[in-house]
C-alpha positions in Angstrom: -70.0 213.3 277.3 -68.0 212.1 274.3 -68.7 208.7 272.7 -65.7 206.5 273.5 -64.6 203.1 272.4 -62.3 200.9 274.4 -60.0 198.4 272.7 -58.0 196.5 275.2 -56.7 199.1 277.6 -56.8 202.0 275.1 -59.6 204.5 274.8 -60.6 206.1 271.5 -63.2 208.7 270.5 -65.6 206.7 268.3 -65.8 209.3 265.5 -62.0 209.6 265.2 -61.6 205.8 265.3 -64.2 205.4 262.5 -62.6 208.0 260.3 -59.2 206.4 260.8 -60.6 203.0 260.0 -62.3 204.3 256.8 -59.1 206.0 255.7 -57.1 202.8 256.3 -59.6 200.8 254.3 -59.5 203.2 251.4 -55.7 203.1 251.4 -55.6 199.3 251.5 -58.0 199.1 248.6 -55.9 201.6 246.5 -52.8 199.6 247.3 -54.4 196.4 246.2 -55.6 198.0 243.0 -52.1 199.2 242.3 -50.6 195.8 243.2 -48.4 197.2 245.9 -48.3 197.1 249.7 -49.9 199.6 252.0 -46.5 200.6 253.2 -45.2 201.3 249.7 -48.3 203.3 248.8 -48.0 205.5 251.9 -44.3 206.0 251.2 -45.1 207.1 247.6 -47.8 209.5 248.8 -45.4 211.0 251.3 -42.6 211.4 248.8 -45.0 213.0 246.3 -46.1 215.5 248.9 -42.4 216.3 249.8 -41.6 216.8 246.1 -44.7 219.1 245.7 -43.7 221.2 248.7 -40.1 221.5 247.3 -41.4 222.6 243.9 -43.7 225.2 245.5 -40.9 226.7 247.6 
């Protein structure tokens, strides 16, 4: 049986939830260090990946 975690009426696998929470915390810290919002940081990361993929193609 898998370890599960219930938040409200949603069910999560504990390991997946913990990894997602840790990733979010790291991204929030990086955004704070760069004096930007989490949203702006994620957008910049995604744009960077798109540009890298375009260069590789």
